C-alpha positions in Angstrom: 14.7 -2.6 -12.6 11.1 -3.5 -11.4 10.5 -6.9 -10.0 6.8 -6.2 -9.5 3.9 -8.2 -10.8 1.0 -5.9 -10.0 -0.3 -3.2 -7.6 -0.4 -3.7 -3.8 -2.9 -2.2 -1.4 -1.4 -1.9 2.1 -3.4 -0.7 5.1 -1.8 0.7 8.3 1.0 2.5 6.5 1.5 5.4 8.9 4.0 3.4 11.1 5.4 0.0 12.0 5.2 -3.0 9.8 2.7 -1.3 7.4 5.1 1.5 6.7 8.1 -0.8 6.4 6.3 -3.1 4.0 5.2 -0.2 1.8 8.7 1.3 1.7 10.3 -2.0 0.8 7.7 -2.7 -2.0 8.1 0.8 -3.4 11.9 0.2 -3.5 11.4 -3.0 -5.4 9.2 -1.3 -8.0 5.7 -2.3 -6.9 2.9 0.2 -7.4 1.7 0.7 -3.8 -1.7 2.0 -2.7 -1.4 3.1 0.9 -4.0 3.8 3.6 -3.9 4.7 7.2 -6.1 6.1 9.9 -3.7 9.1 10.2 -3.5 10.2 6.5 -1.2 13.1 7.4 1.5 10.6 8.2 1.6 9.3 4.6 3.3 12.3 3.0 6.7 10.5 2.9 5.3 7.5 1.2 3.5 9.7 -1.3 6.8 11.5 -2.1 8.4 8.1 -2.7 5.7 7.2 -5.2 2.8 5.5 -3.3 -0.7 6.4 -4.1 -2.3 7.6 -0.9 -5.9 6.7 -0.6 -6.7 8.6 2.6 -7.7 7.6 6.1 -9.9 4.6 5.2 -9.8 1.7 2.8 -11.4 2.5 -0.6 -15.0 1.5 -1.2 -14.1 0.5 -4.7 -11.0 -0.7 -6.5 -8.3 1.9 -7.3 -7.8 2.7 -11.0 -6.0 -0.1 -12.8 -6.7 -2.6 -9.9 -7.9 -6.1 -10.8 -8.7 -8.9 -8.5 -6.1 -11.7 -8.5 -8.1 -14.0 -6.3 -5.4 -13.6 -3.6 -6.3 -13.5 0.1 -6.2 -9.9 1.4 -3.5 -9.3 4.0 -3.4 -6.5 6.4 -0.4 -5.1 8.4 0.4 -7.4 11.3 -1.5 -10.5 10.1 0.0 -13.8 9.6 0.7 -14.9 6.0 
């Protein structure tokens, strides 16, 4: 059962807290868009259902993305 409310864009998904956050959100049913400097490390997330956007943040919104007015959060930042 999905508990998601919308898509999530996570940067820094190749390791550490970014990878852990992406994995947890995928498990909970969120549509996850993942980026990292080392795109080759994102294969496992892609197999689990994440949309891999490559090695840099997108210059435009991914398909189906709409602004919620929320503050962007990157891996390792304080909420």
